[in-house]
N, C-alpha and C positions, 0 to 999 in steps of 0.2 A: 821471768815476770817483768812486765813493763810497769813503770811507776806513774804513767800518765793517767789522768782521770778526766773523762768527758763530763762536761756540765750538761745534764739532761735538759736544762731549760734553754740551751743554745741550739740544740738540734731540733728543728721544727718538723711538725707534721708535713709530709709532702717533700721533704728533702731527699735527695738521691745520694746514696753512699757508694762510692767507688772503693773497691778492695783490690789490693795488690796481693793476690793469693799465691802468686808464684807458679801458677799452673802453666808449665812450659808449653804444652800444646796450644793453649789459647793464646799465649804470647806470640808463638811462632805464626799462627794463623793471622793475627792482627798485624804483625810486622809484615808479613807477605802481602797483606791487603793495603799496606801503606800508611798505617797509623803512627809510625815513628815512636816518639817517647810515650805516647798514650797507650801503647801496647802493654805496658806493665799493669794496667787496670784490667784484671781478668775476671772480675765478678762485680755485680751491681745489686744493690738492695734498695728498698724504699722505706723511709721512716714513717712510722705510724704514731710517733710521739715519744719523746724521751729517749730511752735506750732501746725501745722496741722497733724492730725492723721486720719487714716481710721480704723474703728472698726465695727465688727459684732455686731449689736444692734437690739433690738426688736422695731419695726416690720421689719426694713430693715437696712442694713449696712449704715454707714453715715460717713461724714467728721466731725470731732469735733476739739475742741481747747484744747490742753493739759493743758495750764495754767488755763483757765476759767472753763473747765468741770471737772478737777481733782485737780490740785494743789490749786487753790483758795478755793475749797470746803474742803480742808484738807484731801483729800484721798491720802494714801500712794502709791507712784509709784516707779518703778525701771526701768531705761533705760538699755537695753541690746543691745550689738552690736555683730553680727555674726563674729566669728573669721575667719581669713584667707579669707576675702571677699574684693575684690577691689571696688573702687568707682562706676565703670560701672555696676558691678553686683548688688550692693546695689540699684542703680537707677532703674535697670530693675525690681527688686523685688518690689520696691515701686510703680512703674508704674502699675504693675499688680494689686497691692492692690487698687490703685486709680480707675482702670477700673471696679472693683467689687463694687464700691459705688452703693447703692440702691438695692443690692441683698437681696431678702427676707431671713428672719431668719428661721432656721430649727428647729421649735418647737418640732417636733417629735424626732429628734436626741437628743435635750436637755433633753426631758422627759425620754429617754432611759438611760442616764448616771446614775441617782440614782438607777434605777432598776438593771442595770448591776453591779454597785458597791455592792449592797446588795446581789446579787446572786453570785458574784465572778468575779475576773479579766478576766478569759477566756471569759465570756459573753460580756465583753466590746468590744471584737474584733468581736462579732457577730452583732454589731450595724450597720454594713454596710448594713444590710437588710433594715434598716430604713433611711440610709443616702440618701439624695437627692442632686444630683449634681447641681441643680439650686437654692438650699437654703444652707446657711452656718451658722455655729456658729462662735464665735470670734476666737477660736484657730484654727479652720479649715481654715478660711479665711487667716490667717497669714501663716500657714503652706503651703497652696497652692501656695502662692507667692514664697516661697523658692523652692518648688517642681518644679514649672514652670521654674526656673532658673537652675535646675539640682541638687539641694541640697536635698537629701533624709535624712533629719536630724534625724529622729526618727525611721527609718526602719519599718514603718507601715503606713497605710493610714491616710490621714489628718483627716478623720472623727473619728479616734481613739485617737486624741491628745487633751489634756486638757491644760488649762493655765499654770499649774505647770510644764509641760514639758519644758517650755522655761527658767526656772530657773536652767539651766544646764551650769556650767562654763567650761565644756569641749567644748561646742558648741558656747557659747556666753560669752563675757566679760561684766562685770558690768561697766557702765559709771557713775562715781561718780562726775565728774567735770561738772555739768549741771546748777549750780546756779550762779546768778549774785551776 
């Protein structure tokens, strides 16, 4: 057990939570794609307030608890906040994430990432052949919330985004004051 306690008042609606879940295959893909130290962030979720997160998960996206599902289990997290975004925009992004709860996971898209990384970065962008608009992976779910609000953060389709993309301090600031 971890003795750290998140202050639920410090994690805002619309914050992005990076998770170092230790998923070796995702780390390897991101490393191969050139993400360097950011490749440790293998999962991403969106805050809908306090401890509550929406995340793309197998078999369906779900609402989970940041404290119980990650911090108490000793999983490393990082809270990121979109720069130059007002409260109303953050709320709208988070509301979109919340409406996507129970969306099926896109297994085919997830399977394409290692193959694309092995064959080369240009093939990563061909994965839209496999992308299914009714199924989402974690990084795609979070990107779509921003895209729906008019933020084209990464200049590519949401299906081409990996968790390490969110570890970009030009787009997001790291929120360090989250602990009690």
